py3Dmol code that shows the C-alpha trace and the ligand (Angstrom):
import py3Dmol

protein = """\
ATOM      1  CA  UNK A   1     -10.031  20.255 -14.566  1.00  0.00           C
ATOM      2  CA  UNK A   2      -7.955  18.949 -11.692  1.00  0.00           C
ATOM      3  CA  UNK A   3      -8.629  17.958  -8.097  1.00  0.00           C
ATOM      4  CA  UNK A   4      -6.982  20.404  -5.747  1.00  0.00           C
ATOM      5  CA  UNK A   5      -6.568  20.178  -1.994  1.00  0.00           C
ATOM      6  CA  UNK A   6      -7.169  23.492  -0.268  1.00  0.00           C
ATOM      7  CA  UNK A   7      -5.479  22.876   3.041  1.00  0.00           C
ATOM      8  CA  UNK A   8      -2.654  24.025   5.241  1.00  0.00           C
ATOM      9  CA  UNK A   9      -1.746  23.573   8.854  1.00  0.00           C
ATOM     10  CA  UNK A  10       0.518  25.925  10.764  1.00  0.00           C
ATOM     11  CA  UNK A  11       2.467  24.644  13.761  1.00  0.00           C
ATOM     12  CA  UNK A  12       1.206  26.334  16.924  1.00  0.00           C
ATOM     13  CA  UNK A  13       4.734  26.493  18.311  1.00  0.00           C
ATOM     14  CA  UNK A  14       7.142  27.356  15.479  1.00  0.00           C
ATOM     15  CA  UNK A  15       4.805  28.617  12.750  1.00  0.00           C
ATOM     16  CA  UNK A  16       6.033  26.242  10.030  1.00  0.00           C
ATOM     17  CA  UNK A  17       3.495  24.657   7.707  1.00  0.00           C
ATOM     18  CA  UNK A  18       3.028  20.917   7.442  1.00  0.00           C
ATOM     19  CA  UNK A  19       0.342  18.287   6.861  1.00  0.00           C
ATOM     20  CA  UNK A  20      -0.838  16.368   9.944  1.00  0.00           C
ATOM     21  CA  UNK A  21      -1.836  13.454   7.726  1.00  0.00           C
ATOM     22  CA  UNK A  22      -2.101  10.876  10.485  1.00  0.00           C
ATOM     23  CA  UNK A  23      -3.316  10.669  14.085  1.00  0.00           C
ATOM     24  CA  UNK A  24      -0.727  11.965  16.532  1.00  0.00           C
ATOM     25  CA  UNK A  25       1.299  13.821  13.887  1.00  0.00           C
ATOM     26  CA  UNK A  26       4.098  16.066  15.091  1.00  0.00           C
ATOM     27  CA  UNK A  27       5.594  19.147  13.478  1.00  0.00           C
ATOM     28  CA  UNK A  28       8.529  17.986  11.315  1.00  0.00           C
ATOM     29  CA  UNK A  29      10.381  21.178  12.247  1.00  0.00           C
ATOM     30  CA  UNK A  30      10.068  21.365  16.048  1.00  0.00           C
ATOM     31  CA  UNK A  31       8.257  18.192  17.121  1.00  0.00           C
ATOM     32  CA  UNK A  32       5.258  19.971  18.621  1.00  0.00           C
ATOM     33  CA  UNK A  33       2.101  17.826  18.281  1.00  0.00           C
ATOM     34  CA  UNK A  34      -0.631  18.921  15.872  1.00  0.00           C
ATOM     35  CA  UNK A  35      -4.100  19.464  17.326  1.00  0.00           C
ATOM     36  CA  UNK A  36      -5.888  18.193  14.222  1.00  0.00           C
ATOM     37  CA  UNK A  37      -5.535  15.563  11.523  1.00  0.00           C
ATOM     38  CA  UNK A  38      -6.323  15.854   7.849  1.00  0.00           C
ATOM     39  CA  UNK A  39      -7.060  12.976   5.458  1.00  0.00           C
ATOM     40  CA  UNK A  40      -4.441  14.111   2.973  1.00  0.00           C
ATOM     41  CA  UNK A  41      -3.397  10.655   1.725  1.00  0.00           C
ATOM     42  CA  UNK A  42      -6.813   9.487   0.380  1.00  0.00           C
ATOM     43  CA  UNK A  43      -7.428  12.921  -1.136  1.00  0.00           C
ATOM     44  CA  UNK A  44      -4.041  12.939  -2.835  1.00  0.00           C
ATOM     45  CA  UNK A  45      -4.641   9.433  -4.196  1.00  0.00           C
ATOM     46  CA  UNK A  46      -8.010  10.577  -5.572  1.00  0.00           C
ATOM     47  CA  UNK A  47      -6.389  13.574  -7.256  1.00  0.00           C
ATOM     48  CA  UNK A  48      -3.692  11.356  -8.812  1.00  0.00           C
ATOM     49  CA  UNK A  49      -6.247   8.783  -9.953  1.00  0.00           C
ATOM     50  CA  UNK A  50      -8.193  11.592 -11.612  1.00  0.00           C
ATOM     51  CA  UNK A  51      -5.095  12.822 -13.489  1.00  0.00           C
ATOM     52  CA  UNK A  52      -4.240   9.319 -14.678  1.00  0.00           C
ATOM     53  CA  UNK A  53      -7.753   8.808 -16.046  1.00  0.00           C
ATOM     54  CA  UNK A  54      -8.016  12.270 -17.544  1.00  0.00           C
ATOM     55  CA  UNK A  55      -4.455  13.017 -18.751  1.00  0.00           C
ATOM     56  CA  UNK A  56      -2.763   9.602 -18.720  1.00  0.00           C
ATOM     57  CA  UNK A  57      -0.064  10.934 -16.425  1.00  0.00           C
ATOM     58  CA  UNK A  58       0.250  12.025 -12.850  1.00  0.00           C
ATOM     59  CA  UNK A  59       1.233  15.655 -13.342  1.00  0.00           C
ATOM     60  CA  UNK A  60      -1.735  17.240 -15.141  1.00  0.00           C
ATOM     61  CA  UNK A  61       0.507  19.736 -17.001  1.00  0.00           C
ATOM     62  CA  UNK A  62      -1.119  22.853 -15.611  1.00  0.00           C
ATOM     63  CA  UNK A  63      -1.320  22.870 -11.844  1.00  0.00           C
ATOM     64  CA  UNK A  64      -2.050  26.176 -10.170  1.00  0.00           C
ATOM     65  CA  UNK A  65      -0.834  25.986  -6.619  1.00  0.00           C
ATOM     66  CA  UNK A  66      -3.597  27.409  -4.453  1.00  0.00           C
ATOM     67  CA  UNK A  67      -2.527  26.113  -1.067  1.00  0.00           C
ATOM     68  CA  UNK A  68       0.256  24.466   0.876  1.00  0.00           C
ATOM     69  CA  UNK A  69      -1.333  21.055   0.263  1.00  0.00           C
ATOM     70  CA  UNK A  70      -1.275  21.753  -3.493  1.00  0.00           C
ATOM     71  CA  UNK A  71       2.405  22.624  -3.218  1.00  0.00           C
ATOM     72  CA  UNK A  72       3.144  19.290  -1.541  1.00  0.00           C
ATOM     73  CA  UNK A  73       1.080  17.493  -4.173  1.00  0.00           C
ATOM     74  CA  UNK A  74       3.073  19.122  -6.959  1.00  0.00           C
ATOM     75  CA  UNK A  75       6.368  17.805  -5.543  1.00  0.00           C
ATOM     76  CA  UNK A  76       4.794  14.346  -5.454  1.00  0.00           C
ATOM     77  CA  UNK A  77       3.372  14.550  -9.008  1.00  0.00           C
ATOM     78  CA  UNK A  78       6.791  15.590 -10.251  1.00  0.00           C
ATOM     79  CA  UNK A  79       8.639  12.731  -8.511  1.00  0.00           C
ATOM     80  CA  UNK A  80       6.182  10.036  -9.625  1.00  0.00           C
ATOM     81  CA  UNK A  81       6.052  11.218 -13.237  1.00  0.00           C
ATOM     82  CA  UNK A  82       9.774  11.801 -13.718  1.00  0.00           C
ATOM     83  CA  UNK A  83      10.663   8.481 -12.100  1.00  0.00           C
ATOM     84  CA  UNK A  84       8.365   6.737 -14.551  1.00  0.00           C
ATOM     85  CA  UNK A  85      10.152   8.457 -17.462  1.00  0.00           C
ATOM     86  CA  UNK A  86      13.740   7.695 -16.389  1.00  0.00           C
ATOM     87  CA  UNK A  87      15.342   4.841 -18.274  1.00  0.00           C
ATOM     88  CA  UNK A  88      18.183   3.985 -15.980  1.00  0.00           C
ATOM     89  CA  UNK A  89      16.269   3.021 -12.889  1.00  0.00           C
ATOM     90  CA  UNK A  90      17.983   4.042  -9.715  1.00  0.00           C
ATOM     91  CA  UNK A  91      16.458   3.198  -6.357  1.00  0.00           C
ATOM     92  CA  UNK A  92      13.119   5.001  -6.023  1.00  0.00           C
ATOM     93  CA  UNK A  93      13.848   6.364  -2.544  1.00  0.00           C
ATOM     94  CA  UNK A  94      17.215   7.728  -3.653  1.00  0.00           C
ATOM     95  CA  UNK A  95      15.609   9.280  -6.702  1.00  0.00           C
ATOM     96  CA  UNK A  96      12.834  10.901  -4.661  1.00  0.00           C
ATOM     97  CA  UNK A  97      15.358  12.370  -2.218  1.00  0.00           C
ATOM     98  CA  UNK A  98      17.403  13.834  -5.083  1.00  0.00           C
ATOM     99  CA  UNK A  99      14.338  15.485  -6.626  1.00  0.00           C
ATOM    100  CA  UNK A 100      13.313  16.912  -3.259  1.00  0.00           C
ATOM    101  CA  UNK A 101      16.822  18.319  -2.776  1.00  0.00           C
ATOM    102  CA  UNK A 102      16.415  20.152  -6.084  1.00  0.00           C
ATOM    103  CA  UNK A 103      12.954  21.470  -5.328  1.00  0.00           C
ATOM    104  CA  UNK A 104      13.154  22.379  -1.631  1.00  0.00           C
ATOM    105  CA  UNK A 105      15.911  24.627  -0.230  1.00  0.00           C
ATOM    106  CA  UNK A 106      18.591  23.296   2.149  1.00  0.00           C
ATOM    107  CA  UNK A 107      17.271  25.248   5.119  1.00  0.00           C
ATOM    108  CA  UNK A 108      13.989  23.378   4.829  1.00  0.00           C
ATOM    109  CA  UNK A 109      15.454  19.890   5.032  1.00  0.00           C
ATOM    110  CA  UNK A 110      12.722  18.935   7.529  1.00  0.00           C
ATOM    111  CA  UNK A 111      10.166  19.666   4.799  1.00  0.00           C
ATOM    112  CA  UNK A 112      12.008  17.356   2.371  1.00  0.00           C
ATOM    113  CA  UNK A 113      11.722  14.559   4.930  1.00  0.00           C
ATOM    114  CA  UNK A 114       8.074  15.369   5.550  1.00  0.00           C
ATOM    115  CA  UNK A 115       7.215  15.212   1.830  1.00  0.00           C
ATOM    116  CA  UNK A 116       9.209  11.989   1.501  1.00  0.00           C
ATOM    117  CA  UNK A 117       7.158  10.342   4.272  1.00  0.00           C
ATOM    118  CA  UNK A 118       3.914  11.457   2.640  1.00  0.00           C
ATOM    119  CA  UNK A 119       5.168  10.201  -0.720  1.00  0.00           C
ATOM    120  CA  UNK A 120       5.813   6.737   0.719  1.00  0.00           C
ATOM    121  CA  UNK A 121       2.263   6.548   2.077  1.00  0.00           C
ATOM    122  CA  UNK A 122       0.825   7.623  -1.266  1.00  0.00           C
ATOM    123  CA  UNK A 123       2.923   5.133  -3.244  1.00  0.00           C
ATOM    124  CA  UNK A 124       1.681   2.330  -0.967  1.00  0.00           C
ATOM    125  CA  UNK A 125      -1.925   3.256  -1.733  1.00  0.00           C
ATOM    126  CA  UNK A 126      -1.296   3.685  -5.462  1.00  0.00           C
ATOM    127  CA  UNK A 127       0.367   0.269  -5.639  1.00  0.00           C
ATOM    128  CA  UNK A 128      -2.585  -1.322  -3.842  1.00  0.00           C
ATOM    129  CA  UNK A 129      -4.916   0.168  -6.440  1.00  0.00           C
ATOM    130  CA  UNK A 130      -2.621  -0.882  -9.293  1.00  0.00           C
ATOM    131  CA  UNK A 131      -2.099   2.739 -10.341  1.00  0.00           C
ATOM    132  CA  UNK A 132       1.658   2.872  -9.911  1.00  0.00           C
ATOM    133  CA  UNK A 133       4.551   0.462  -9.885  1.00  0.00           C
ATOM    134  CA  UNK A 134       8.081   1.091  -8.690  1.00  0.00           C
TER     135      UNK A 134
END
"""
ligand_1 = """\
1
ZN
Zn 6.742 23.349 14.798
"""
view = py3Dmol.view(width=600, height=400)
view.addModel(protein, "pdb")
view.setStyle({"model": 0}, {"cartoon": {"style": "trace"}})
view.addModel(ligand_1, "xyz")
view.setStyle({"model": 1}, {"stick": {}})
view.zoomTo()
view.show()
């Protein structure tokens, strides 16, 4: 079992998907403001906490992507787990950006930045809970 997040938001102006994870969020593609917010960060932290307790790692191994939010979560699982496994520690932010460049195509650079922002919020929460250390 895993904790999935069945959510997506589509920009009313440009049609790109993103996660309005905080009040006053704007589309990372065109800057148009979102008309809703979604508590993605606490949900993602809960999902990660579950995987750590259940599987002793962040990526649960099998992760069926059922929504856009799940897709974002998978990028984040991958970054957190692979960073933990690397021996020669490079700067976490640099590492995360490299992984996102591999996983998200060049024409969606705005999405890389969006995931990176979300990742930073999640890492902050995980560190507070003592679940992750950079
Ligand atoms: Zn937009």
